[in-house]
Structure formats: structure tokens, C-alpha cells
PyMOL Python script that loads the backbone (N, CA, C, O; Angstrom):
from pymol import cmd

cmd.read_pdbstr("""\
ATOM      1  N   UNK A   1       7.022  21.797  25.336  1.00  0.00           N
ATOM      2  CA  UNK A   1       7.619  20.620  24.936  1.00  0.00           C
ATOM      3  C   UNK A   1       7.047  19.740  24.056  1.00  0.00           C
ATOM      4  O   UNK A   1       7.757  18.957  23.425  1.00  0.00           O
ATOM      5  N   UNK A   2       5.755  19.767  23.920  1.00  0.00           N
ATOM      6  CA  UNK A   2       4.723  18.886  23.250  1.00  0.00           C
ATOM      7  C   UNK A   2       4.019  17.735  24.111  1.00  0.00           C
ATOM      8  O   UNK A   2       3.863  17.792  25.331  1.00  0.00           O
ATOM      9  N   UNK A   3       3.629  16.708  23.304  1.00  0.00           N
ATOM     10  CA  UNK A   3       3.260  15.514  23.995  1.00  0.00           C
ATOM     11  C   UNK A   3       3.593  14.161  23.554  1.00  0.00           C
ATOM     12  O   UNK A   3       4.295  14.198  22.543  1.00  0.00           O
ATOM     13  N   UNK A   4       3.383  13.207  23.884  1.00  0.00           N
ATOM     14  CA  UNK A   4       3.609  11.802  23.156  1.00  0.00           C
ATOM     15  C   UNK A   4       2.527  11.122  23.541  1.00  0.00           C
ATOM     16  O   UNK A   4       2.046  11.261  24.666  1.00  0.00           O
ATOM     17  N   UNK A   5       2.045  10.328  22.651  1.00  0.00           N
ATOM     18  CA  UNK A   5       0.939   9.556  22.832  1.00  0.00           C
ATOM     19  C   UNK A   5       1.161   8.117  22.099  1.00  0.00           C
ATOM     20  O   UNK A   5       1.733   8.023  21.013  1.00  0.00           O
ATOM     21  N   UNK A   6       0.703   7.142  22.736  1.00  0.00           N
ATOM     22  CA  UNK A   6       1.036   5.714  22.557  1.00  0.00           C
ATOM     23  C   UNK A   6      -0.314   5.356  21.734  1.00  0.00           C
ATOM     24  O   UNK A   6      -1.358   5.966  21.962  1.00  0.00           O
ATOM     25  N   UNK A   7      -0.242   4.480  20.907  1.00  0.00           N
ATOM     26  CA  UNK A   7      -1.515   3.653  20.346  1.00  0.00           C
ATOM     27  C   UNK A   7      -1.196   2.366  20.657  1.00  0.00           C
ATOM     28  O   UNK A   7      -0.249   1.762  20.153  1.00  0.00           O
ATOM     29  N   UNK A   8      -1.871   1.965  21.384  1.00  0.00           N
ATOM     30  CA  UNK A   8      -2.178   0.365  21.845  1.00  0.00           C
ATOM     31  C   UNK A   8      -3.360  -0.040  21.318  1.00  0.00           C
ATOM     32  O   UNK A   8      -4.367   0.555  20.933  1.00  0.00           O
ATOM     33  N   UNK A   9      -2.836  -1.826  21.419  1.00  0.00           N
ATOM     34  CA  UNK A   9      -3.872  -2.422  20.799  1.00  0.00           C
ATOM     35  C   UNK A   9      -4.581  -3.156  21.984  1.00  0.00           C
ATOM     36  O   UNK A   9      -3.938  -3.903  22.721  1.00  0.00           O
ATOM     37  N   UNK A  10      -6.025  -2.912  22.166  1.00  0.00           N
ATOM     38  CA  UNK A  10      -7.067  -3.665  22.798  1.00  0.00           C
ATOM     39  C   UNK A  10      -6.855  -3.122  24.534  1.00  0.00           C
ATOM     40  O   UNK A  10      -7.754  -3.377  25.335  1.00  0.00           O
ATOM     41  N   UNK A  11      -5.875  -2.535  24.885  1.00  0.00           N
ATOM     42  CA  UNK A  11      -5.730  -2.295  26.315  1.00  0.00           C
ATOM     43  C   UNK A  11      -4.410  -1.128  26.738  1.00  0.00           C
ATOM     44  O   UNK A  11      -3.381  -0.953  26.085  1.00  0.00           O
ATOM     45  N   UNK A  12      -4.800  -0.446  27.986  1.00  0.00           N
ATOM     46  CA  UNK A  12      -3.707   0.165  28.353  1.00  0.00           C
ATOM     47  C   UNK A  12      -2.381  -0.443  28.636  1.00  0.00           C
ATOM     48  O   UNK A  12      -1.441   0.312  28.885  1.00  0.00           O
ATOM     49  N   UNK A  13      -2.208  -1.748  28.623  1.00  0.00           N
ATOM     50  CA  UNK A  13      -1.031  -2.527  28.587  1.00  0.00           C
ATOM     51  C   UNK A  13      -1.129  -3.411  27.562  1.00  0.00           C
ATOM     52  O   UNK A  13      -0.651  -4.519  27.804  1.00  0.00           O
ATOM     53  N   UNK A  14      -1.647  -3.237  26.402  1.00  0.00           N
ATOM     54  CA  UNK A  14      -1.420  -3.980  25.035  1.00  0.00           C
ATOM     55  C   UNK A  14      -0.099  -3.518  24.407  1.00  0.00           C
ATOM     56  O   UNK A  14       0.632  -2.661  24.905  1.00  0.00           O
ATOM     57  N   UNK A  15       0.150  -4.234  23.158  1.00  0.00           N
ATOM     58  CA  UNK A  15       1.125  -4.057  22.427  1.00  0.00           C
ATOM     59  C   UNK A  15       1.164  -2.503  21.844  1.00  0.00           C
ATOM     60  O   UNK A  15       0.124  -2.000  21.417  1.00  0.00           O
ATOM     61  N   UNK A  16       2.389  -1.784  21.848  1.00  0.00           N
ATOM     62  CA  UNK A  16       2.318  -0.663  21.527  1.00  0.00           C
ATOM     63  C   UNK A  16       2.477  -0.477  20.016  1.00  0.00           C
ATOM     64  O   UNK A  16       3.527  -0.956  19.589  1.00  0.00           O
ATOM     65  N   UNK A  17       1.699   0.095  19.114  1.00  0.00           N
ATOM     66  CA  UNK A  17       1.436   0.110  17.710  1.00  0.00           C
ATOM     67  C   UNK A  17       2.080   1.457  17.049  1.00  0.00           C
ATOM     68  O   UNK A  17       2.458   1.558  15.881  1.00  0.00           O
ATOM     69  N   UNK A  18       2.115   2.308  17.894  1.00  0.00           N
ATOM     70  CA  UNK A  18       2.618   3.584  17.256  1.00  0.00           C
ATOM     71  C   UNK A  18       3.187   4.476  18.473  1.00  0.00           C
ATOM     72  O   UNK A  18       2.467   4.372  19.465  1.00  0.00           O
ATOM     73  N   UNK A  19       4.092   5.170  18.616  1.00  0.00           N
ATOM     74  CA  UNK A  19       4.556   6.449  19.402  1.00  0.00           C
ATOM     75  C   UNK A  19       4.253   7.420  18.640  1.00  0.00           C
ATOM     76  O   UNK A  19       4.511   7.318  17.441  1.00  0.00           O
ATOM     77  N   UNK A  20       3.737   8.402  19.067  1.00  0.00           N
ATOM     78  CA  UNK A  20       3.346   9.658  18.624  1.00  0.00           C
ATOM     79  C   UNK A  20       3.738  10.967  19.209  1.00  0.00           C
ATOM     80  O   UNK A  20       3.475  11.200  20.388  1.00  0.00           O
ATOM     81  N   UNK A  21       4.410  11.921  18.389  1.00  0.00           N
ATOM     82  CA  UNK A  21       5.159  12.818  18.896  1.00  0.00           C
ATOM     83  C   UNK A  21       4.151  14.039  18.620  1.00  0.00           C
ATOM     84  O   UNK A  21       3.877  14.207  17.431  1.00  0.00           O
ATOM     85  N   UNK A  22       3.686  14.727  19.345  1.00  0.00           N
ATOM     86  CA  UNK A  22       2.839  16.199  18.993  1.00  0.00           C
ATOM     87  C   UNK A  22       3.580  17.135  19.319  1.00  0.00           C
ATOM     88  O   UNK A  22       4.101  17.202  20.432  1.00  0.00           O
ATOM     89  N   UNK A  23       3.738  17.995  18.400  1.00  0.00           N
ATOM     90  CA  UNK A  23       4.521  19.596  18.953  1.00  0.00           C
ATOM     91  C   UNK A  23       3.534  20.134  19.867  1.00  0.00           C
ATOM     92  O   UNK A  23       2.349  19.806  19.921  1.00  0.00           O
ATOM     93  N   UNK A  24       4.277  21.195  20.753  1.00  0.00           N
ATOM     94  CA  UNK A  24       3.130  22.186  21.190  1.00  0.00           C
ATOM     95  C   UNK A  24       2.957  23.168  20.412  1.00  0.00           C
ATOM     96  O   UNK A  24       3.638  23.429  19.421  1.00  0.00           O
ATOM     97  N   UNK A  25       1.748  23.945  20.954  1.00  0.00           N
ATOM     98  CA  UNK A  25       1.385  25.166  19.853  1.00  0.00           C
ATOM     99  C   UNK A  25      -0.391  25.108  20.327  1.00  0.00           C
ATOM    100  O   UNK A  25      -1.001  24.202  20.896  1.00  0.00           O
ATOM    101  N   UNK A  26      -0.835  26.329  19.879  1.00  0.00           N
ATOM    102  CA  UNK A  26      -1.988  26.972  20.487  1.00  0.00           C
ATOM    103  C   UNK A  26      -2.976  26.836  19.260  1.00  0.00           C
ATOM    104  O   UNK A  26      -4.031  27.468  19.326  1.00  0.00           O
ATOM    105  N   UNK A  27      -2.734  26.109  18.214  1.00  0.00           N
ATOM    106  CA  UNK A  27      -3.575  25.814  17.143  1.00  0.00           C
ATOM    107  C   UNK A  27      -3.731  24.498  16.661  1.00  0.00           C
ATOM    108  O   UNK A  27      -2.881  23.678  17.007  1.00  0.00           O
ATOM    109  N   UNK A  28      -4.784  24.089  15.826  1.00  0.00           N
ATOM    110  CA  UNK A  28      -4.670  22.563  15.614  1.00  0.00           C
ATOM    111  C   UNK A  28      -3.945  22.439  14.383  1.00  0.00           C
ATOM    112  O   UNK A  28      -4.121  23.183  13.418  1.00  0.00           O
ATOM    113  N   UNK A  29      -3.039  21.385  14.431  1.00  0.00           N
ATOM    114  CA  UNK A  29      -2.227  20.814  13.437  1.00  0.00           C
ATOM    115  C   UNK A  29      -2.014  19.449  13.065  1.00  0.00           C
ATOM    116  O   UNK A  29      -2.067  18.596  13.950  1.00  0.00           O
ATOM    117  N   UNK A  30      -1.748  19.075  11.717  1.00  0.00           N
ATOM    118  CA  UNK A  30      -1.970  17.707  11.630  1.00  0.00           C
ATOM    119  C   UNK A  30      -0.469  17.082  11.798  1.00  0.00           C
ATOM    120  O   UNK A  30       0.582  17.604  11.426  1.00  0.00           O
ATOM    121  N   UNK A  31      -0.628  15.943  12.395  1.00  0.00           N
ATOM    122  CA  UNK A  31       0.533  15.167  12.675  1.00  0.00           C
ATOM    123  C   UNK A  31       0.338  13.917  12.076  1.00  0.00           C
ATOM    124  O   UNK A  31      -0.795  13.437  12.122  1.00  0.00           O
ATOM    125  N   UNK A  32       1.310  13.256  11.480  1.00  0.00           N
ATOM    126  CA  UNK A  32       1.542  12.111  10.798  1.00  0.00           C
ATOM    127  C   UNK A  32       2.512  11.194  11.561  1.00  0.00           C
ATOM    128  O   UNK A  32       3.498  11.756  12.036  1.00  0.00           O
ATOM    129  N   UNK A  33       2.386   9.877  11.752  1.00  0.00           N
ATOM    130  CA  UNK A  33       3.011   8.587  12.346  1.00  0.00           C
ATOM    131  C   UNK A  33       2.531   7.211  11.952  1.00  0.00           C
ATOM    132  O   UNK A  33       1.369   6.809  11.886  1.00  0.00           O
ATOM    133  N   UNK A  34       3.865   6.451  11.660  1.00  0.00           N
ATOM    134  CA  UNK A  34       3.559   5.202  11.176  1.00  0.00           C
ATOM    135  C   UNK A  34       2.764   4.096  12.408  1.00  0.00           C
ATOM    136  O   UNK A  34       2.542   4.272  13.606  1.00  0.00           O
ATOM    137  N   UNK A  35       2.546   3.201  11.706  1.00  0.00           N
ATOM    138  CA  UNK A  35       1.527   2.259  12.742  1.00  0.00           C
ATOM    139  C   UNK A  35       2.312   1.109  12.332  1.00  0.00           C
ATOM    140  O   UNK A  35       2.605   0.926  11.151  1.00  0.00           O
ATOM    141  N   UNK A  36       2.709   0.223  13.395  1.00  0.00           N
ATOM    142  CA  UNK A  36       3.088  -1.242  13.000  1.00  0.00           C
ATOM    143  C   UNK A  36       2.127  -2.089  12.653  1.00  0.00           C
ATOM    144  O   UNK A  36       0.980  -1.799  12.995  1.00  0.00           O
ATOM    145  N   UNK A  37       2.340  -3.189  11.982  1.00  0.00           N
ATOM    146  CA  UNK A  37       1.107  -4.068  11.407  1.00  0.00           C
ATOM    147  C   UNK A  37       0.029  -4.695  12.322  1.00  0.00           C
ATOM    148  O   UNK A  37       0.176  -5.636  13.102  1.00  0.00           O
ATOM    149  N   UNK A  38      -1.120  -3.954  12.055  1.00  0.00           N
ATOM    150  CA  UNK A  38      -2.022  -4.639  12.835  1.00  0.00           C
ATOM    151  C   UNK A  38      -2.797  -5.878  12.229  1.00  0.00           C
ATOM    152  O   UNK A  38      -2.941  -5.988  11.011  1.00  0.00           O
ATOM    153  N   UNK A  39      -3.310  -6.839  13.160  1.00  0.00           N
ATOM    154  CA  UNK A  39      -3.951  -7.838  12.498  1.00  0.00           C
ATOM    155  C   UNK A  39      -5.174  -7.398  12.018  1.00  0.00           C
ATOM    156  O   UNK A  39      -5.773  -6.353  12.271  1.00  0.00           O
ATOM    157  N   UNK A  40      -5.549  -8.570  11.102  1.00  0.00           N
ATOM    158  CA  UNK A  40      -6.572  -8.162   9.793  1.00  0.00           C
ATOM    159  C   UNK A  40      -7.822  -8.711  10.854  1.00  0.00           C
ATOM    160  O   UNK A  40      -8.473  -9.668  10.434  1.00  0.00           O
ATOM    161  N   UNK A  41      -8.122  -8.253  11.963  1.00  0.00           N
ATOM    162  CA  UNK A  41      -9.407  -8.492  12.628  1.00  0.00           C
ATOM    163  C   UNK A  41     -10.040  -7.219  13.379  1.00  0.00           C
ATOM    164  O   UNK A  41      -9.445  -6.148  13.260  1.00  0.00           O
ATOM    165  N   UNK A  42     -10.887  -7.262  13.931  1.00  0.00           N
ATOM    166  CA  UNK A  42     -11.404  -6.018  14.673  1.00  0.00           C
ATOM    167  C   UNK A  42     -10.510  -6.164  15.903  1.00  0.00           C
ATOM    168  O   UNK A  42     -10.127  -7.227  16.392  1.00  0.00           O
ATOM    169  N   UNK A  43     -10.219  -4.833  16.357  1.00  0.00           N
ATOM    170  CA  UNK A  43      -9.383  -4.493  17.614  1.00  0.00           C
ATOM    171  C   UNK A  43      -9.763  -3.536  18.295  1.00  0.00           C
ATOM    172  O   UNK A  43     -10.445  -2.799  17.583  1.00  0.00           O
ATOM    173  N   UNK A  44      -9.668  -3.134  19.392  1.00  0.00           N
ATOM    174  CA  UNK A  44      -9.896  -1.716  19.854  1.00  0.00           C
ATOM    175  C   UNK A  44      -8.317  -0.885  20.017  1.00  0.00           C
ATOM    176  O   UNK A  44      -7.241  -1.381  20.352  1.00  0.00           O
ATOM    177  N   UNK A  45      -8.582   0.295  19.711  1.00  0.00           N
ATOM    178  CA  UNK A  45      -7.243   1.112  19.973  1.00  0.00           C
ATOM    179  C   UNK A  45      -7.350   1.895  20.522  1.00  0.00           C
ATOM    180  O   UNK A  45      -8.273   2.688  20.335  1.00  0.00           O
ATOM    181  N   UNK A  46      -6.210   2.075  21.708  1.00  0.00           N
ATOM    182  CA  UNK A  46      -6.210   2.771  22.721  1.00  0.00           C
ATOM    183  C   UNK A  46      -5.127   3.874  22.782  1.00  0.00           C
ATOM    184  O   UNK A  46      -3.931   3.670  22.576  1.00  0.00           O
ATOM    185  N   UNK A  47      -5.666   5.023  23.078  1.00  0.00           N
ATOM    186  CA  UNK A  47      -4.600   6.221  22.762  1.00  0.00           C
ATOM    187  C   UNK A  47      -4.353   6.513  24.243  1.00  0.00           C
ATOM    188  O   UNK A  47      -5.275   6.603  25.054  1.00  0.00           O
ATOM    189  N   UNK A  48      -3.194   6.641  24.521  1.00  0.00           N
ATOM    190  CA  UNK A  48      -2.445   6.614  26.220  1.00  0.00           C
ATOM    191  C   UNK A  48      -1.458   7.958  25.959  1.00  0.00           C
ATOM    192  O   UNK A  48      -0.552   8.111  25.140  1.00  0.00           O
ATOM    193  N   UNK A  49      -1.913   8.725  26.824  1.00  0.00           N
ATOM    194  CA  UNK A  49      -1.074  10.195  26.795  1.00  0.00           C
ATOM    195  C   UNK A  49       0.104   9.887  27.835  1.00  0.00           C
ATOM    196  O   UNK A  49      -0.021   9.732  29.050  1.00  0.00           O
ATOM    197  N   UNK A  50       1.617   9.820  26.851  1.00  0.00           N
ATOM    198  CA  UNK A  50       2.509   9.375  28.088  1.00  0.00           C
ATOM    199  C   UNK A  50       3.527  10.522  28.415  1.00  0.00           C
ATOM    200  O   UNK A  50       4.574  10.391  29.050  1.00  0.00           O
ATOM    201  N   UNK A  51       2.963  11.809  27.797  1.00  0.00           N
ATOM    202  CA  UNK A  51       4.057  13.077  28.162  1.00  0.00           C
ATOM    203  C   UNK A  51       2.979  14.270  27.897  1.00  0.00           C
ATOM    204  O   UNK A  51       2.266  14.417  26.905  1.00  0.00           O
ATOM    205  N   UNK A  52       3.053  14.988  28.936  1.00  0.00           N
ATOM    206  CA  UNK A  52       2.192  16.069  28.302  1.00  0.00           C
ATOM    207  C   UNK A  52       1.176  15.991  29.417  1.00  0.00           C
ATOM    208  O   UNK A  52       1.168  14.987  30.129  1.00  0.00           O
ATOM    209  N   UNK A  53       0.066  17.264  29.682  1.00  0.00           N
ATOM    210  CA  UNK A  53      -0.779  17.232  30.426  1.00  0.00           C
ATOM    211  C   UNK A  53      -1.973  17.556  29.729  1.00  0.00           C
ATOM    212  O   UNK A  53      -2.982  17.529  30.433  1.00  0.00           O
ATOM    213  N   UNK A  54      -2.143  17.882  28.432  1.00  0.00           N
ATOM    214  CA  UNK A  54      -3.474  18.069  28.161  1.00  0.00           C
ATOM    215  C   UNK A  54      -3.022  18.062  26.615  1.00  0.00           C
ATOM    216  O   UNK A  54      -1.961  18.419  26.103  1.00  0.00           O
ATOM    217  N   UNK A  55      -4.192  17.533  26.054  1.00  0.00           N
ATOM    218  CA  UNK A  55      -4.140  17.313  24.400  1.00  0.00           C
ATOM    219  C   UNK A  55      -5.477  17.166  24.002  1.00  0.00           C
ATOM    220  O   UNK A  55      -6.205  16.588  24.808  1.00  0.00           O
ATOM    221  N   UNK A  56      -6.008  17.582  22.870  1.00  0.00           N
ATOM    222  CA  UNK A  56      -7.169  17.547  22.179  1.00  0.00           C
ATOM    223  C   UNK A  56      -6.724  16.588  20.767  1.00  0.00           C
ATOM    224  O   UNK A  56      -5.693  16.734  20.110  1.00  0.00           O
ATOM    225  N   UNK A  57      -7.663  15.726  20.559  1.00  0.00           N
ATOM    226  CA  UNK A  57      -7.631  15.134  19.061  1.00  0.00           C
ATOM    227  C   UNK A  57      -8.952  15.441  18.611  1.00  0.00           C
ATOM    228  O   UNK A  57      -9.922  15.295  19.356  1.00  0.00           O
ATOM    229  N   UNK A  58      -9.056  15.892  17.337  1.00  0.00           N
ATOM    230  CA  UNK A  58     -10.339  16.100  16.689  1.00  0.00           C
ATOM    231  C   UNK A  58     -10.634  14.686  15.693  1.00  0.00           C
ATOM    232  O   UNK A  58     -11.722  14.110  15.676  1.00  0.00           O
ATOM    233  N   UNK A  59      -9.590  14.320  14.986  1.00  0.00           N
ATOM    234  CA  UNK A  59      -9.942  13.323  14.201  1.00  0.00           C
ATOM    235  C   UNK A  59      -8.758  12.547  14.027  1.00  0.00           C
ATOM    236  O   UNK A  59      -7.664  12.902  14.467  1.00  0.00           O
ATOM    237  N   UNK A  60      -9.002  11.265  13.254  1.00  0.00           N
ATOM    238  CA  UNK A  60      -8.068  10.272  13.107  1.00  0.00           C
ATOM    239  C   UNK A  60      -8.179   9.498  11.809  1.00  0.00           C
ATOM    240  O   UNK A  60      -9.287   9.046  11.524  1.00  0.00           O
ATOM    241  N   UNK A  61      -7.081   9.279  10.929  1.00  0.00           N
ATOM    242  CA  UNK A  61      -7.532   8.599   9.840  1.00  0.00           C
ATOM    243  C   UNK A  61      -5.997   7.768   9.491  1.00  0.00           C
ATOM    244  O   UNK A  61      -4.837   8.157   9.632  1.00  0.00           O
ATOM    245  N   UNK A  62      -6.606   6.372   8.941  1.00  0.00           N
ATOM    246  CA  UNK A  62      -5.656   5.451   8.535  1.00  0.00           C
ATOM    247  C   UNK A  62      -5.685   5.302   7.251  1.00  0.00           C
ATOM    248  O   UNK A  62      -6.715   5.672   6.688  1.00  0.00           O
ATOM    249  N   UNK A  63      -4.590   4.731   6.434  1.00  0.00           N
ATOM    250  CA  UNK A  63      -4.605   4.912   5.018  1.00  0.00           C
ATOM    251  C   UNK A  63      -3.503   3.534   4.696  1.00  0.00           C
ATOM    252  O   UNK A  63      -3.184   3.257   3.539  1.00  0.00           O
TER     253      UNK A  63
END
""", "prot")
cmd.dss("prot")
cmd.show_as("cartoon", "prot")
cmd.util.cbc("prot")
cmd.orient("prot")
């Protein structure tokens, strides 16, 4: 059934910047998701696995 990741600002309880749905599968796949406006300052990005039991992330890119 896949996984759901929350991208949060600065902490596990920080504001949610994006909810990313990752389809299940046994091979690497690219997943795209929108991100809410991020402040124009340096922040920590925290990835929280909300659904699913195992997930590997190879890279992340922002445009």
C-alpha cells in the first residue's frame, strides 16, 4: 500500500511543509511532491515516516 512521509520544518512537531505519498515497490522510483512556501532562511528539514514500516531515500532535490 506504500508509504506516507511528512516533510516538517525544524522538528518532529514543526509545521508540515509537504505530505509525500510513495507507492509500494521493490525498485527505485522517482516521486514528486509540492512543498508549501518555505521561509527565506536556513531551516532544518525533518522527514517523518507516517505510514509504512520501511523506506529508503537515495536523494532529494528542490527546484
